[in-house]
C-alpha positions in Angstrom: -91.8 -36.5 -107.3 -94.9 -34.4 -108.4 -95.1 -32.8 -111.9 -95.0 -29.3 -110.3 -91.9 -30.1 -108.3 -90.2 -31.6 -111.4 -91.0 -28.4 -113.4 -89.6 -26.2 -110.6 -86.4 -28.2 -110.5 -86.0 -27.9 -114.3 -86.6 -24.1 -114.1 -84.1 -23.8 -111.3 -81.5 -25.8 -113.2 -82.0 -23.7 -116.3 -81.7 -20.5 -114.3 -78.5 -21.7 -112.5 -76.8 -22.8 -115.7 -77.6 -19.6 -117.6 -76.7 -17.4 -114.7 -73.3 -19.2 -114.4 -72.6 -18.6 -118.1 -73.2 -14.9 -117.6 -71.4 -14.5 -114.3 -68.4 -16.4 -115.5 -68.1 -14.1 -118.5 -68.8 -16.9 -121.1 -71.7 -14.7 -122.2 -70.4 -11.2 -122.5 -72.4 -8.0 -121.8 -74.6 -7.1 -124.7 -74.6 -10.7 -126.1 -78.0 -11.7 -127.6 -79.7 -14.7 -125.9 -80.8 -17.0 -128.7 -83.6 -19.2 -127.3 -82.9 -21.9 -129.9 -79.1 -22.0 -129.2 -79.5 -21.9 -125.4 -82.2 -24.6 -125.4 -79.8 -26.9 -127.2 -76.8 -25.9 -125.1 -78.6 -26.2 -121.7 -80.7 -29.2 -122.9 -84.0 -27.6 -121.8 -87.2 -26.6 -123.5 -88.3 -23.0 -124.2 -90.5 -22.7 -121.1 -87.9 -23.1 -118.4 -85.4 -21.1 -120.4 -87.9 -18.2 -120.6 -88.5 -18.4 -116.9 -84.7 -18.3 -116.3 -84.4 -15.2 -118.5 -87.2 -13.5 -116.6 -85.5 -14.3 -113.2 -82.2 -13.0 -114.5 -83.8 -9.9 -115.8 -85.2 -9.2 -112.3 -81.6 -9.5 -111.0 -80.3 -7.1 -113.6 -78.2 -9.6 -115.4 -80.4 -9.7 -118.5 -82.1 -7.0 -120.4 -85.4 -7.6 -122.3 -86.3 -5.1 -125.0 -89.8 -3.9 -126.0 -89.8 -6.5 -128.7 -89.1 -9.2 -126.2 -85.5 -9.8 -127.4 -83.2 -10.7 -124.5 -79.5 -10.0 -124.2 -76.9 -10.0 -121.4 -77.2 -6.7 -119.6 -74.7 -4.1 -120.8 -73.0 -1.7 -118.4 -71.7 1.8 -119.0 -68.5 3.1 -117.3 -70.5 5.3 -115.0 -72.8 2.4 -114.0 -69.8 0.2 -113.3 -68.3 2.9 -111.1 -71.6 3.3 -109.2 -71.9 -0.5 -108.8 -68.4 -0.8 -107.4 -68.9 2.1 -105.0 -72.1 0.5 -103.7 -70.4 -2.9 -103.4 -67.7 -1.3 -101.3 -70.3 0.2 -99.0 -72.0 -3.2 -98.7 -68.6 -4.9 -98.0 -68.1 -2.4 -95.1 -71.6 -3.0 -93.7 -71.2 -6.7 -93.8 -67.9 -6.4 -91.8 -69.5 -4.1 -89.2 -72.5 -6.5 -88.7 -70.3 -9.6 -88.7 -68.2 -8.1 -85.9 -71.3 -8.1 -83.7 -72.2 -11.8 -84.3 -69.0 -13.6 -85.0 -68.2 -16.8 -83.0 -65.0 -18.6 -82.1 -65.6 -21.2 -84.8 -66.2 -18.5 -87.4 -62.8 -17.0 -86.5 -61.2 -20.3 -86.7 -62.6 -20.9 -90.2 -61.5 -17.5 -91.4 -58.0 -18.1 -90.0 -57.8 -21.3 -92.1 -59.0 -19.5 -95.2 -56.6 -16.6 -94.6 -53.6 -19.0 -94.2 -54.5 -20.8 -97.4 -54.9 -17.5 -99.2 -51.5 -16.3 -97.9 -50.0 -19.5 -99.3 -51.7 -19.0 -102.7 -50.2 -15.5 -102.7 -46.7 -16.8 -101.8 -47.0 -19.4 -104.6 -48.2 -16.8 -107.1 -51.4 -18.8 -107.6 -53.7 -16.0 -108.7 -56.7 -18.3 -109.5 -56.5 -20.1 -106.1 -56.0 -16.7 -104.4 -59.1 -15.3 -106.0 -61.3 -18.3 -104.9 -60.1 -18.1 -101.3 -60.5 -14.3 -101.3 -64.1 -14.7 -102.4 -64.6 -17.4 -99.8 -63.4 -15.0 -97.0 -65.7 -12.2 -98.1 -68.7 -14.5 -98.4 -68.0 -16.0 -95.0 -68.0 -12.6 -93.4 -71.3 -11.8 -95.3 -72.8 -15.1 -94.0 -71.8 -14.2 -90.4 -73.4 -10.8 -90.8 -76.7 -12.8 -91.3 -78.6 -10.0 -93.1 -80.8 -11.4 -95.9 -81.4 -8.1 -97.6 -77.7 -7.2 -97.5 -76.9 -10.7 -98.9 -79.3 -10.3 -101.8 -78.0 -6.9 -102.8 -74.4 -8.0 -102.4 -75.0 -11.2 -104.3 -76.5 -9.5 -107.3 -73.7 -6.9 -107.6 -71.0 -9.4 -106.9 -72.3 -11.7 -109.6 -72.1 -8.9 -112.2 -68.5 -8.2 -111.3 -67.1 -11.7 -110.5 -65.8 -12.4 -113.9 -64.0 -9.0 -113.9 -62.2 -9.8 -110.7 -61.0 -13.0 -112.3 -59.4 -11.0 -115.1 -57.5 -8.6 -112.7 -53.7 -9.0 -112.6 -52.6 -7.0 -109.6 -49.1 -5.5 -109.4 -46.9 -7.0 -106.8 -47.4 -4.0 -104.6 -51.2 -4.0 -104.8 -51.3 -7.8 -104.3 -49.3 -7.6 -101.1 -51.4 -4.7 -99.9 -54.6 -6.7 -100.4 -53.1 -9.7 -98.5 -52.0 -7.4 -95.6 -55.5 -5.7 -95.5 -57.1 -9.1 -95.2 -54.9 -10.0 -92.3 -55.9 -6.7 -90.6 -59.5 -7.5 -91.2 -59.1 -10.6 -89.1 -57.4 -8.6 -86.4 -60.4 -6.3 -86.2 -62.9 -9.2 -86.3 -61.1 -10.8 -83.3 -61.2 -7.5 -81.4 -64.8 -6.8 -82.3 -63.8 -3.4 -83.7 -66.7 -3.0 -86.0 -66.1 0.6 -87.0 -62.5 0.1 -88.0 -63.4 -3.1 -89.9 -66.2 -1.3 -91.8 -63.8 1.4 -92.9 -61.1 -1.0 -93.9 -63.4 -3.2 -95.9 -64.8 -0.3 -97.8 -61.4 1.1 -98.6 -60.2 -2.4 -99.5 -62.4 -2.3 -102.6 -62.5 1.5 -103.2 -58.7 1.4 -103.7 -59.2 -1.0 -106.6 -62.0 0.8 -108.4 -59.7 2.4 -110.9 -58.1 -1.0 -111.8 -61.6 -2.6 -112.1 -62.8 0.1 -114.5 -59.6 0.0 -116.6 -59.9 -3.8 -116.9 -63.5 -3.6 -117.8 -62.8 -1.1 -120.6 -59.8 -3.2 -121.8 -61.9 -6.3 -122.2 -65.0 -4.5 -123.6 -67.1 -5.4 -120.6 -68.3 -1.8 -120.2 -68.9 1.0 -122.7 -68.4 4.7 -122.3 -72.0 5.3 -123.3 -75.0 3.0 -123.4 -75.8 1.6 -126.9 -79.2 2.1 -128.4 
């Protein structure tokens, strides 16, 4: 392996490790990114760490001040509401485009995921349900096969993933979500792209108030941006 390839691999590993700490919520919004502490924790030198921070800044996950100090990007309540609204629109578009490209094997895979998710719901396994829920949405996104859409969705979803893990739905909302997922599969099988787009948008829009309340409760968003 050449020296340049080795450096690229180290940079990518540092980026992936730091990104996961942010996306998982281990590093909270507004948290300072200490180079010394992160170099020790990630077992990398300052150069790949700085490259990782630059990459994450381009994704909106990190903020770099005029004095070059880096911190996990903070989010205001209004910004969070706007992100969720945009993510809902992207969800809808992914469903509409997936309807036009989906294959029989794709349907079979989604049926398997849906059955497993229903079982997680019946067993009150919220963590398992969440992972399968994400797998279904990402599969639909993959079927849509739209690189720009995937990039935009991926960035927003990353900033909100740890919030979703904190959600504790009421029995009524949880059942509604499962039922809506089953209806999504019906529309996919029928190729009804317009109805699927509407349903997938509403599927997230109906939970925006819960998302925002959870984010406020855990200090993930602020009412106003700090200086």
